[in-house]
C-alpha positions in Angstrom: 42.3 -182.6 26.3 40.1 -182.5 23.1 36.6 -181.0 23.5 33.7 -183.4 23.2 31.5 -183.5 20.1 28.1 -184.9 19.4 28.0 -188.4 17.9 25.4 -187.6 15.3 23.2 -184.8 14.0 20.1 -186.7 15.2 21.7 -186.8 18.6 22.1 -183.0 18.9 18.7 -182.3 17.5 17.0 -184.7 19.9 19.1 -183.3 22.8 18.0 -179.7 22.0 14.4 -180.8 21.5 14.6 -182.8 24.7 15.8 -179.6 26.5 12.7 -177.8 25.2 10.2 -180.6 25.6 9.0 -180.6 29.2 6.1 -179.6 31.5 5.5 -176.5 29.4 4.4 -178.6 26.4 2.0 -181.0 28.1 0.7 -178.8 30.9 1.4 -175.1 30.4 0.5 -174.8 26.7 -3.0 -176.3 26.9 -3.8 -174.3 30.0 -2.6 -171.1 28.4 -4.5 -171.7 25.2 -7.7 -172.4 27.1 -7.4 -169.2 29.2 -6.4 -166.9 26.2 -9.0 -167.3 23.5 -8.6 -171.0 22.5 -8.0 -171.2 18.8 -7.5 -167.5 18.5 -4.5 -167.9 20.9 -2.7 -169.7 18.1 -2.5 -166.6 16.0 -0.2 -164.6 18.4 1.4 -167.9 19.3 2.6 -168.7 15.8 3.4 -165.1 15.1 5.7 -165.2 18.1 7.1 -168.5 16.9 8.1 -167.2 13.5 9.2 -163.7 14.7 10.7 -164.6 18.1 11.2 -168.3 18.6 12.8 -169.4 15.3 15.1 -166.4 15.0 16.3 -166.9 18.6 16.9 -170.6 17.9 19.1 -169.7 14.9 20.8 -167.0 16.9 21.7 -169.4 19.7 22.7 -172.3 17.5 25.0 -169.9 15.5 26.5 -168.2 18.5 27.1 -171.5 20.2 28.9 -173.1 17.3 30.9 -169.9 16.7 32.0 -169.7 20.4 32.7 -173.4 20.5 35.3 -172.9 17.8 37.2 -170.7 20.3 36.9 -173.3 23.0 34.0 -171.6 24.9 30.9 -173.6 25.9 29.1 -170.9 27.8 27.9 -167.4 27.3 30.6 -165.3 29.1 33.3 -166.5 26.7 31.0 -166.5 23.7 29.8 -162.9 24.3 33.4 -161.7 24.8 34.4 -163.4 21.5 31.6 -161.6 19.7 32.4 -158.2 21.3 35.9 -158.3 22.8 36.2 -154.5 22.9 33.5 -154.3 25.6 34.8 -155.2 29.1 31.3 -155.7 30.6 29.6 -158.0 28.0 31.0 -161.1 29.6 29.1 -160.4 32.8 25.9 -160.3 30.9 26.9 -163.7 29.6 26.8 -164.9 33.2 23.0 -164.8 33.0 23.4 -167.8 30.7 24.8 -169.8 33.6 22.8 -168.2 36.4 19.4 -169.0 34.7 19.9 -172.7 34.2 21.2 -173.1 37.8 18.2 -171.3 39.2 15.7 -173.3 37.1 17.4 -176.6 37.9 17.2 -175.9 41.6 13.4 -175.9 41.7 12.7 -177.9 38.5 14.5 -181.0 39.9 12.3 -180.9 43.0 9.1 -180.6 41.0 10.4 -183.3 38.6 10.8 -185.6 41.6 7.0 -185.3 42.4 6.4 -186.9 39.0 8.5 -189.9 39.9 6.7 -190.1 43.2 3.3 -189.9 41.6 4.2 -192.5 39.0 4.8 -194.8 42.0 1.6 -193.8 43.7 -0.4 -194.4 40.5 1.1 -197.8 40.1 0.4 -198.8 43.7 -3.0 -197.2 43.9 -2.0 -194.9 46.7 -4.4 -192.1 45.8 -7.3 -194.2 44.5 -9.5 -193.2 47.4 -9.2 -189.6 46.4 -12.2 -189.2 44.1 -13.0 -185.5 44.6 -10.8 -182.5 43.8 -10.6 -181.5 47.4 -9.3 -185.0 48.4 -6.8 -185.1 45.5 -5.5 -181.6 46.4 -5.1 -182.6 50.0 -3.1 -185.7 48.9 -0.8 -183.4 46.9 -0.4 -180.9 49.8 0.3 -183.6 52.2 3.0 -185.1 49.9 4.7 -181.7 49.4 4.6 -181.0 53.2 2.3 -178.1 52.9 -0.1 -179.7 55.3 -0.2 -182.8 57.5 -3.2 -185.0 56.9 -4.3 -188.6 56.8 -2.2 -189.3 53.7 1.2 -187.9 54.8 2.6 -186.7 58.2 5.7 -185.1 56.7 7.8 -184.8 53.5 9.6 -188.1 54.0 8.2 -189.5 50.8 8.8 -186.4 48.8 12.3 -186.0 50.1 13.2 -189.6 49.2 12.0 -189.3 45.6 13.9 -186.0 45.4 17.1 -187.6 46.3 16.6 -190.3 43.7 15.8 -187.8 41.0 18.6 -185.4 41.9 21.2 -188.2 41.9 19.9 -189.6 38.6 20.3 -186.2 36.9 23.9 -185.8 38.0 24.6 -189.5 37.2 23.5 -189.0 33.5 25.6 -185.9 33.0 28.6 -187.5 34.5 29.0 -189.6 31.3 29.4 -186.4 29.2 27.8 -185.1 26.0 27.9 -188.1 23.8 27.7 -191.1 26.2 25.4 -189.3 28.7 23.1 -186.6 27.4 22.9 -187.8 23.7 22.3 -191.4 24.6 19.6 -190.6 27.1 17.8 -188.2 24.7 18.0 -190.7 21.8 16.1 -193.1 23.9 13.9 -190.7 25.9 12.4 -188.7 23.1 11.0 -191.7 21.2 9.7 -193.2 24.5 8.1 -189.9 25.3 6.5 -189.7 21.9 5.1 -193.3 22.2 3.8 -192.7 25.7 2.0 -189.6 24.5 0.5 -191.4 21.6 -0.8 -194.2 23.8 -2.4 -191.6 26.2 -3.9 -189.6 23.3 -5.5 -192.7 21.8 -7.0 -193.5 25.3 -8.3 -190.0 25.6 -9.9 -190.1 22.2 -11.7 -193.4 23.0 -13.4 -192.0 26.2 -16.7 -191.4 24.4 -19.3 -189.7 26.6 -18.4 -190.7 30.2 -21.5 -189.1 31.8 -24.8 -189.9 30.1 -26.4 -187.1 32.1 -24.3 -184.7 30.1 -24.1 -186.0 26.5 -22.4 -182.8 25.3 -19.5 -183.5 27.7 -17.2 -185.5 25.4 -13.7 -185.4 23.9 -15.0 -184.0 20.6 -16.6 -181.0 22.4 -13.5 -180.7 24.5 -11.4 -180.2 21.4 -13.9 -177.6 20.3 -13.6 -175.9 23.7 -9.9 -175.7 23.4 -9.6 -174.7 19.7 -12.8 -172.8 18.8 -11.5 -169.2 18.6 -12.6 -166.3 20.7 -11.6 -163.6 18.4 -12.1 -160.8 20.9 -9.1 -162.1 22.8 -6.8 -160.8 20.0 -7.6 -157.3 21.2 -6.0 -158.0 24.6 -2.4 -157.1 25.0 -1.9 -159.7 27.8 -2.8 -162.5 25.3 0.0 -161.5 23.0 2.4 -161.3 25.9 1.3 -164.7 27.1 1.8 -166.2 23.6 5.4 -164.7 23.4 6.1 -166.0 26.9 4.9 -169.5 26.0 7.2 -169.5 23.0 10.2 -168.5 25.2 9.2 -171.1 27.8 8.6 -174.0 25.4 11.7 -173.6 23.1 14.1 -173.0 26.0 15.3 -169.8 24.4 17.2 -167.3 26.4 18.4 -169.9 29.0 21.9 -170.6 27.7 21.4 -174.3 27.2 21.3 -174.2 23.4 24.5 -172.1 23.3 26.2 -174.8 25.3 24.8 -177.7 23.3 25.7 -176.0 20.0 29.3 -175.3 21.2 30.0 -179.0 20.8 29.3 -178.9 17.0 32.2 -178.7 14.5 32.7 -175.6 12.4 31.0 -177.2 9.3 28.0 -178.8 11.2 24.7 -177.4 10.0 22.8 -175.1 12.4 20.1 -173.7 10.1 18.2 -177.0 9.4 19.1 -178.4 12.8 17.7 -175.4 14.6 14.5 -175.6 12.5 14.2 -179.4 13.1 14.6 -179.1 16.9 12.0 -176.3 17.1 9.6 -178.2 14.8 9.9 -181.4 16.9 9.0 -179.4 20.0 6.0 -177.7 18.3 4.6 -181.1 17.1 4.7 -182.5 20.7 3.3 -179.3 22.2 0.5 -178.4 19.7 -0.6 -181.8 18.5 0.0 -184.0 21.5 -0.1 -181.5 24.3 -3.3 -180.0 22.9 -5.0 -183.4 22.6 -4.5 -184.7 26.1 -5.5 -182.9 29.3 -8.1 -180.3 28.3 -10.2 -182.6 26.1 -10.1 -185.3 28.8 -11.0 -182.8 31.5 -13.9 -181.5 29.5 -15.3 -185.0 29.1 -15.6 -185.4 32.8 -16.0 -181.9 34.3 -17.6 -179.9 31.5 -16.8 -176.3 30.3 -16.9 -174.5 33.7 -15.0 -177.2 35.5 -12.3 -177.3 32.8 -11.8 -173.6 32.8 -11.3 -173.6 36.5 -8.6 -176.4 36.4 -6.9 -174.8 33.4 -5.8 -171.9 35.5 -3.4 -174.0 37.6 -0.6 -176.0 36.0 -0.1 -178.0 39.2 -3.8 -178.9 39.4 -3.8 -180.1 35.7 -0.9 -182.5 36.4 -1.5 -183.7 39.9 -5.2 -183.2 40.5 -7.3 -183.2 37.3 -5.6 -185.8 35.2 -5.2 -188.4 38.0 -8.9 -188.1 38.7 -9.8 -188.4 35.0 -7.7 -191.5 34.6 -9.1 -193.1 37.7 -12.5 -193.1 36.0 -11.5 -195.0 32.9 -10.9 -198.7 32.5 -7.2 -199.5 33.1 -6.9 -196.2 34.9 -4.1 -197.4 37.2 -2.0 -198.3 34.2 -2.8 -195.1 32.3 -2.1 -193.0 35.4 1.3 -194.6 35.7 2.0 -193.9 32.0 0.8 -190.2 32.5 3.4 -189.5 35.2 6.0 -191.6 33.5 5.5 -189.4 30.4 5.9 -186.2 32.4 8.9 -187.5 34.3 10.7 -188.5 31.1 10.0 -185.0 29.7 11.3 -183.5 32.9 14.6 -185.5 32.8 15.4 -184.5 29.2 15.0 -180.8 30.3 16.8 -181.0 33.7 19.9 -182.7 32.4 20.3 -179.8 29.9 20.2 -177.3 32.7 23.2 -178.9 34.4 25.5 -178.7 31.4 26.2 -174.9 31.1 27.6 -174.6 34.7 29.5 -177.8 34.4 30.9 -176.8 31.0 31.9 -173.4 32.4 33.9 -175.0 35.2 35.5 -177.5 32.8 36.4 -175.2 29.9 37.2 -172.0 31.8 38.7 -173.3 35.1 40.1 -176.6 34.0 38.2 -178.7 36.4 37.6 -182.4 35.6 34.0 -183.3 34.8 33.7 -185.2 38.0 34.9 -182.3 40.2 32.7 -179.9 38.2 29.6 -182.0 38.8 30.4 -182.4 42.5 30.7 -178.7 42.9 27.5 -178.0 40.9 25.7 -180.8 42.8 26.8 -179.5 46.2 25.7 -175.9 45.6 22.4 -176.8 44.0 21.6 -179.5 46.5 21.8 -176.9 49.3 19.8 -174.4 47.4 17.0 -176.8 46.6 16.3 -177.2 50.3 15.1 -173.6 50.3 12.5 -174.7 47.7 11.6 -177.9 49.6 11.0 -176.2 53.0 9.9 -172.8 51.7 7.4 -174.0 49.1 4.3 -172.6 50.9 6.0 -169.3 51.5 6.6 -168.6 47.8 10.3 -169.6 47.4 9.6 -171.7 44.2 7.6 -168.8 42.8 10.6 -166.5 43.2 13.0 -168.9 41.6 10.6 -169.5 38.8 10.0 -165.8 38.1 13.6 -164.6 38.2 15.2 -167.7 36.7 12.5 -169.0 34.4 10.9 -165.8 33.2 12.7 -162.5 33.7 16.2 -163.8 32.9 15.0 -165.6 29.8 13.7 -162.4 28.2 16.6 -160.2 29.4 19.2 -162.7 28.1 17.4 -163.2 24.8 17.3 -159.5 24.3 21.1 -159.2 24.9 21.7 -162.1 22.5 19.6 -160.7 19.7 21.2 -157.2 19.9 24.7 -158.6 20.2 24.3 -161.0 17.3 22.6 -158.6 14.8 24.0 -155.2 15.7 27.4 -155.8 17.3 28.7 -158.9 15.6 27.0 -157.5 12.5 24.2 -158.9 10.4 26.4 -159.6 7.3 28.8 -161.8 9.3 26.0 -163.3 11.4 24.1 -164.3 8.2 27.3 -165.8 6.8 28.0 -167.8 10.0 24.4 -169.0 10.1 24.8 -170.5 6.6 28.2 -172.1 7.1 27.6 -175.8 6.3 23.9 -175.2 6.1 21.6 -177.8 4.3 19.0 -175.1 3.7 18.9 -171.5 2.7 16.9 -169.4 5.2 14.6 -167.0 3.4 16.3 -163.6 3.1 13.5 -161.7 4.8 14.7 -163.3 8.0 17.8 -161.1 7.8 15.5 -158.2 8.6 13.4 -160.1 11.1 16.5 -161.0 13.1 18.0 -157.5 12.9 14.9 -155.4 13.5 11.8 -157.3 14.5 13.1 -159.8 17.0 15.1 -157.3 19.1 12.2 -154.8 19.0 9.7 -157.6 20.0 11.9 -158.5 23.0 12.4 -154.8 24.0 8.6 -154.3 23.9 8.1 -157.4 26.1 10.7 -156.2 28.6 9.5 -152.6 28.5 5.9 -153.6 29.0 6.8 -155.7 32.0 8.7 -152.9 33.6 5.9 -150.4 32.9 3.1 -152.7 34.2 4.6 -154.8 36.9 8.4 -154.2 37.3 8.4 -151.6 40.1 5.8 -153.4 42.2 7.7 -156.7 41.7 11.1 -155.2 42.6 9.6 -153.5 45.7 7.8 -156.6 46.7 4.4 -154.9 46.9 2.5 -158.0 46.1 4.2 -160.2 48.7 2.1 -161.4 51.7 3.4 -159.8 54.9 4.0 -163.3 56.5 6.2 -164.3 53.6 8.1 -161.0 53.3 11.4 -162.1 55.0 11.4 -165.5 53.3 11.0 -163.9 49.9 13.7 -161.3 50.8 16.0 -164.0 51.9 15.4 -165.9 48.6 16.2 -162.8 46.6 19.4 -162.3 48.6 20.4 -165.9 47.8 19.8 -165.4 44.1 21.8 -162.1 44.1 24.6 -163.9 46.0 24.7 -166.6 43.3 24.9 -164.1 40.5 27.6 -162.1 42.3 29.6 -165.3 42.8 29.4 -166.1 39.1 30.4 -162.5 38.2 33.4 -162.8 40.6 34.4 -166.1 38.9 34.2 -164.5 35.5 36.4 -161.6 36.7 39.0 -164.0 38.2 39.0 -165.9 34.9 39.7 -162.9 32.8 42.4 -161.6 35.1 44.1 -165.0 34.8 43.9 -164.7 31.0 45.2 -161.2 31.0 48.2 -162.2 33.2 48.9 -165.3 31.0 48.8 -163.2 27.8 51.2 -160.6 29.3 51.6 -156.9 28.5 52.1 -157.5 24.8 
């Protein structure tokens, strides 16, 4: 059976941008900027974008298209194609399947909260919650963290989870062109329009509290973007900026490799990678930076805004609903807010499904339906650990190992493999096959030297500062110890299972090829 291809260049660009555009753009970015020097944060942020984000985008697009030419849609096969003399490199490629699975497990549950809150906003279910404590209690009740007057269990949350989980699998069932591409072609423009509507509403807030005339959107923009130059002397600010670039561009996950594998050999990857990255940055910096922090400042002032900026969940589910309740048409705008986040979540979560499904299809010959059923069964069971272990730190464990550590580790392996093993001359040639632009030549040296070194410094700094304590669970609360240990055992078991599948696959290939 012939491999799928994208229907258009716009389709693949929007799909990759959709994978990147998510909660990190609209929630994590403004919170990180506010905490790390405001406008000064943008200096390490854009340095990381040009030295880390863009090179990795081009690396992943190129490796993906190259591997797709050999019938591989996932990292194990691609890495083996790049370095077939190394018998272990394919197992490192397993991280590119492991990471998306782990992220999908908890991300799909959090995504379902957005659908639930869109319903609650439309029906006015939380309109009586006018103080942060009340809105926090509503959120905790919904998630099953505590029983209160709003919720007696997780029935509502579980119902919206089932709908969200099924919708994700349903979309991917239709494949690359009729499923993911079609959804992203509609979702990204809808997301952009919803964001524009909300930004316009935020910028027309004026001065909500006459007692505090300096609490307004204009001052809120200044609060976010006026630079604190002293922050540039802090190493954690530079690491935070690099981490945000990783998080926002979906680099190091394995998704872009899979998406790019469905390109033809002559399809452009240079301009397409740049376009996808630029689309993400416009949504993050311009729209994400113009929404939640300026709105919060207008109602809560500088001290209150700094407090709420420290929690991504509070920004989404506590602060913004309270802000929108105070404006005319707040019920409508509250619904639009959660609809915006839900759409952004869907375009990201469907991308997380595809690597594992493609691995089962291409390497084991399963039909798409059987591959999705197997993926859905495993992840459905795993998600229950997140649902019922939320308060004990299960989601935090999934997020750290799948959504942080594996991204940097996988990105480091990719960069070294591409520039040093595959070879920079051949890599540069492959990057420009069918290209509509010529990438500045100095990027040869950035990709070969700067990007790998940048990644190794990030990885080494983490091991030096936090690695041993994290591995030994020194920061884990005593009452959560066995839950966290069990979660790590589950994650190790998943990775071992993937490694065994890779080993079985290569044994079959060796047997099929014969002794010659």
